[in-house]
Residue, then its C-alpha position, 0 to 999 in steps of 0.5 A: m361869417l356866422h360860422e366864425v361868430t358861432h365859434f366865437i360864442e362857443l369860446n366866450n359864452v359856453e352856456g349860450y353856445n351849448a343851448f344853441a348847439n343843442e337846438v341845432m342838433r334837435y332841429l336836425s334830428t327832427k328833420g331826420i338829417l342829423k346822422e347824415t349830416f354828421d356822416r358827411y362832415a366826418v368825411a369832409y373834415s376827416s383830416e382836421i377833426e380829432s373828436i366828436d366834440e370838434l365834429s359837433s362844433e363844426v356841424a353847429a357852426n355850419a348849420a347856424e349859417a343855414l338855419m338862421k335863414s330858416e323861418d321855421f327854425l327861428k320861430e321854434l328857437f325863439t319860442d323855446k322858453d328853455f333856450i331863451q332862459h339859457i341865453e338870458g340867464t333868467e327864469l321865465c314865468 
């Protein structure tokens, strides 16, 4: 279900979605699994996905489901002032 919520946010809050998707990609990269994840999804979605943007969208949406259960990811996400600013649209001190 969180997968579809992520796509809803992507359509209705582009700035917030981009901030979240960037954090997902950064997290996957720091864990050393970004390329592997993209490669796996490229194969799995090869008949459905036509662009890297679509592939990135699916990676972010699927990762959202798993990462929202990760205490480490959530701690990093909600202590990142840049992410919070993008979501709230405010300047933090």
